[in-house]
Structures are given as C-alpha cells and as structure tokens.
C-alpha positions in Angstrom: -22.5 35.3 7.0 -22.8 32.2 9.3 -22.9 34.5 12.3 -25.8 36.5 10.7 -27.7 33.3 9.9 -27.2 32.1 13.5 -28.4 35.4 14.9 -31.4 35.4 12.6 -32.5 31.9 13.6 -32.0 32.7 17.3 -34.0 36.0 16.9 -36.9 34.2 15.2 -36.9 31.5 17.9 -37.1 34.1 20.6 -39.8 36.0 18.8 -41.9 32.8 18.5 -41.4 32.0 22.2 -42.8 35.4 23.1 -46.0 34.9 21.1 -49.0 33.3 22.8 -49.9 29.7 22.4 -53.3 29.0 20.8 -54.2 27.0 24.0 -54.3 30.4 25.8 -57.2 31.5 23.7 -60.4 29.4 24.0 -61.9 28.2 20.7 -65.2 29.7 19.7 -65.7 27.3 16.8 -65.8 23.5 16.8 -65.3 21.6 13.6 -68.3 19.3 13.2 -67.6 15.6 13.7 -67.7 13.4 10.6 -71.2 12.0 10.0 -72.6 9.0 8.2 -74.9 9.2 5.3 -75.2 11.6 2.3 -74.1 15.3 2.4 -76.7 17.7 3.9 -76.8 21.2 5.3 -74.6 21.4 8.5 -73.1 17.9 7.9 -69.5 17.0 7.4 -69.1 13.7 5.6 -66.7 11.6 3.6 -66.9 12.2 -0.1 -64.9 9.5 -1.7 -61.3 10.2 -0.5 -62.2 13.8 0.4 -64.2 15.3 3.2 -67.2 17.6 2.4 -69.0 20.0 4.5 -72.2 21.8 3.4 -72.8 24.9 5.4 -75.8 25.4 7.7 -77.4 27.8 5.1 -76.9 25.5 2.1 -79.9 24.9 -0.1 -80.2 22.8 -3.2 -80.1 24.8 -6.3 -78.5 27.9 -4.7 -74.9 28.8 -5.8 -72.4 29.2 -3.1 -68.6 29.9 -2.9 -66.3 26.9 -2.3 -63.3 26.7 0.0 -61.0 23.9 -1.1 -58.4 23.0 1.5 -55.1 21.1 1.3 -53.6 19.6 4.6 -50.1 19.8 5.9 -47.7 16.8 6.0 -48.7 13.9 8.3 -46.5 12.6 11.1 -45.8 16.1 12.3 -45.5 17.1 16.0 -43.5 19.8 17.8 -42.6 21.0 21.2 -45.8 23.1 21.5 -48.0 20.1 21.0 -49.0 20.9 17.5 -50.0 17.8 15.4 -50.7 17.3 11.7 -52.1 14.0 10.5 -51.8 14.8 6.8 -55.4 13.6 6.3 -58.3 15.6 4.9 -60.4 15.1 8.1 -57.6 16.8 10.2 -58.0 20.1 8.4 -59.4 23.2 10.2 -58.7 26.3 8.1 -61.8 26.4 5.9 -64.2 25.9 8.8 -62.6 28.7 10.7 -62.6 31.0 7.7 -66.3 30.5 7.0 -67.5 29.8 10.6 -69.6 27.1 9.1 -71.9 29.1 6.9 -71.8 30.9 3.5 -69.3 28.6 1.9 -69.1 24.9 0.9 -65.9 23.4 2.5 -64.1 20.7 0.6 -60.9 19.1 2.2 -58.9 17.3 -0.5 -56.3 14.5 -0.2 -53.0 14.1 -1.9 -52.7 10.8 -3.7 -49.9 8.2 -4.2 -48.4 7.5 -7.6 -51.1 4.9 -8.4 -53.9 7.3 -7.4 -55.6 4.8 -5.1 -54.4 5.8 -1.6 -53.9 9.0 0.3 -50.3 10.3 0.5 -49.6 11.4 4.1 -46.4 13.2 3.1 -46.1 15.4 0.0 -47.8 13.8 -3.1 -47.1 10.8 -5.3 -44.3 8.4 -4.2 -40.6 9.2 -3.4 -38.4 10.0 -5.1 -40.4 11.1 -8.2 -43.3 12.7 -6.2 -45.5 12.6 -9.2 -48.4 15.2 -8.7 -50.5 14.1 -11.6 -52.8 11.7 -9.8 -53.4 14.3 -7.2 -54.1 17.0 -9.7 -56.5 14.9 -11.7 -58.4 13.9 -8.6 -58.4 17.5 -7.4 -59.9 18.9 -10.7 -62.5 16.1 -10.9 -63.7 16.4 -7.3 -64.0 20.2 -7.4 -66.0 20.1 -10.6 -68.2 17.3 -9.1 -68.9 19.4 -6.0 -69.8 22.4 -8.1 -72.2 20.4 -10.3 -73.8 18.3 -7.6 -74.0 20.7 -4.7 -74.2 24.2 -6.2 -70.6 25.3 -5.8 -70.1 28.5 -7.7 -67.2 27.8 -10.1 -66.4 31.5 -10.3 -65.8 31.7 -6.5 -63.5 28.8 -5.6 -60.8 29.7 -3.0 -57.9 27.4 -2.6 -56.3 27.3 0.8 -53.7 25.2 2.6 -51.6 24.7 5.7 -47.8 24.0 5.6 -47.5 21.4 2.8 -50.9 22.7 1.7 -49.7 26.3 1.7 -46.8 25.3 -0.7 -49.3 23.3 -2.7 -51.5 26.4 -3.3 -49.0 27.3 -6.0 -47.2 24.0 -6.6 -50.5 22.2 -7.3 -52.9 25.0 -7.7 -50.8 26.7 -10.3 -49.1 23.6 -11.7 -50.7 23.8 -15.1 -53.2 26.0 -17.0 -56.1 23.6 -16.5 -55.8 23.5 -12.7 -54.8 27.1 -12.3 -58.1 28.4 -13.9 -60.2 26.8 -11.2 -59.4 29.3 -8.4 -60.5 32.9 -7.8 -58.1 33.4 -4.8 -55.6 31.6 -2.6 -54.9 31.5 1.2 -51.5 30.0 2.1 -50.8 29.5 5.8 -47.2 28.8 6.8 -44.7 28.3 3.9 -44.9 29.2 0.3 -43.8 27.7 -3.0 -40.3 28.8 -4.0 -39.1 30.3 -0.7 -37.0 27.2 0.0 -36.2 23.8 -1.6 -38.0 20.7 -0.5 -37.3 17.0 -1.3 -39.5 16.8 -4.4 -38.5 17.8 -8.0 -39.5 21.3 -9.0 -39.3 22.9 -5.6 -36.5 25.2 -6.8 -37.2 28.9 -7.3 -36.9 28.9 -11.1 -39.6 26.3 -11.3 -41.8 28.1 -8.8 -41.6 31.3 -10.8 -43.0 29.5 -13.8 -46.0 28.5 -11.7 -46.3 32.0 -10.2 -46.8 33.5 -13.7 -50.2 31.7 -13.8 -51.4 33.7 -10.8 -52.3 36.7 -12.8 -54.1 39.4 -10.8 -55.8 37.0 -8.4 -55.5 37.8 -4.7 -53.4 35.8 -2.2 -53.7 35.9 1.6 -50.3 34.8 3.0 -50.0 34.2 6.7 -47.9 32.2 9.2 -46.8 31.8 12.7 -43.9 33.9 14.0 -42.1 35.7 11.1 -43.1 33.1 8.5 -45.2 35.5 6.4 -42.6 38.2 6.6 -40.0 35.8 5.1 -42.4 35.1 2.2 -43.1 38.8 1.7 -39.3 39.5 1.4 -39.2 36.8 -1.4 -42.4 37.7 -3.2 -42.9 41.5 -3.1 -39.9 42.2 -5.4 -41.3 39.6 -7.9 -44.9 40.9 -7.8 -44.7 44.6 -6.5 -48.2 45.5 -7.6 -50.0 42.2 -6.9 -53.0 41.8 -4.6 -51.1 40.2 -1.8 -51.8 40.3 2.0 -49.1 39.3 4.4 -49.9 38.7 8.1 -48.7 36.9 11.2 -51.3 34.8 12.9 -50.2 36.2 16.2 -49.5 32.8 17.6 -46.4 30.7 18.0 -48.0 27.5 16.8 -47.6 25.6 13.5 -51.3 24.7 13.8 -54.2 25.4 11.5 -56.6 25.5 14.5 -55.8 29.2 15.0 -58.8 30.0 12.8 -61.1 28.3 15.4 -60.4 31.0 17.9 -60.8 34.8 17.9 -57.8 36.9 16.8 -57.0 40.0 14.7 -55.6 37.8 12.0 -58.8 35.8 11.8 -60.9 39.0 11.5 -58.7 40.1 8.6 -59.0 36.7 7.0 -62.8 36.9 7.3 -62.8 40.3 5.7 -60.5 39.1 2.9 -62.7 36.0 2.2 -65.8 38.2 2.0 -64.1 40.5 -0.5 -62.7 37.8 -2.8 -66.0 35.8 -2.9 -68.3 38.8 -3.3 -66.5 40.8 -6.0 -66.7 38.1 -8.7 
C-alpha cells in the first residue's frame, strides 16, 4: 500500500510538472484596481470588510446575477511562484468567470471568533475555528448587496479557491439558512470531505451531512493537475445522478488567476455560468 501511495504521489507530481505554467499564457483580463468612493458601474470598491465590483453593464433597478467568492488561505506560496494572501481583494475567480460584465462580483472575508477582523487562515480562531461569525456576516452582506444593488437572489453563485473551494460546502451548506442562498457552486482546487483539515467537522461523515443540503443544484468542480479527478472519485459514488462538472484547469498552478487567461477550462466555466444563471 505504501508503495502504491508513493507511486501515486510521484505520478501526480510528474503530471503537474508537464502541464503549462499560467505565466506562459498572457492574461486577457485585468482585475480592476480598488477605487475610492461609493460603488458604481465598472468600479471595484471596499464594502465594509468585503470587496464589491459592479459590472460595466450595471444599472440601478435592474436585477443581475451575483458571484460570491471566498478566497484561499493566506500566507501561501509555492515553487511555481503562486501566492495567496487570504484577503478578499486578492481574489480573481469571479472576475475571470464574468469578464467584468453581466454579474455583480462580491468577494467575502472569513472572520475571527469575535467577528471584528479578517481571518487569514480558515475561519474563527484555532483550535475551535468557529464559523458562525463568518456565516452571519456572509448572509447579511449577500442580502444587503441584493437589496441595495439589484442582485438577483435567485441567481447567486458561490465560488471559491482552495480554502474557498472547501468552504463552498463547509460554509455554503453549513446550515439550512445559509444553504438556501445559492443557485450553484464553483469549487476550484479541493473539496469538502475529500481529506481532513485542522478544524472540527472536516471529517467525511460531517461533510456528508452538509452535502445533503445540495439538492439538485449544479456544481462545477475544477483544479490543477489531477485535483478534480480525485474529487470526482470521492463524489460520483455518493451523487451518481447529480449535476456535477469535473475539469482540470490545464495548468500546473495552484492559482486562481487561471480565469484571467484564455483556456478550454475557462470557456467551459463561462458556458456553465451562463447556464446556471439563465435557467432560473
């Protein structure tokens, strides 16, 4: 068994090394810089502890889909030069998915146990990692954006990278009140229940309780290297008839900036987003 595991890890490493680096594909999208002042069409601004972008085609009084994004853990770097700050302003997925139009983009923080500061790693404080302050702030902010800026509460897509991919289910499906917010989910790199993490409730049994709240809603599950295939091996037997899409990004990088450059995976993600936000 140990020999097999060693072989598998080696094979995955070799496969990743053969995939292109995102730096070899020029970006065709640039995330707008943070601006001062109130939200407006084409501006990306701080919205309390979150970061809000109203698309170029935003108009007051017009309902629009909303992409809510959760970032990866902060303090992350790797040998390919990938970096994750853990902050809402470091997120890229939602802008790449929408190309800056057609969807409001809201990047949410995770909060510490007191709920007054951003948690750079996981949520809450170690060792309890209490998610409740984060969940409360998430629900309130999403509802505020829908009421104040025309977000369509029937077309809210939750997406996340790494920690955020796990959080799509861990937080997004944590309880009935939070779970009912979303019409679909995009998890990039990792997935709730595939492996254990340092916070309580990361075990598979707990993850399956959360997974029951998914219902028939679609999930787009992608990752670098063979990450998505590992999740598929875990998830397909549990949900054989579910609306699930599994896909490699085609890059070796653990980096959500893959959506800012052209690729087959991004094309498929665009098609998926259009489907899940137009059929409801």
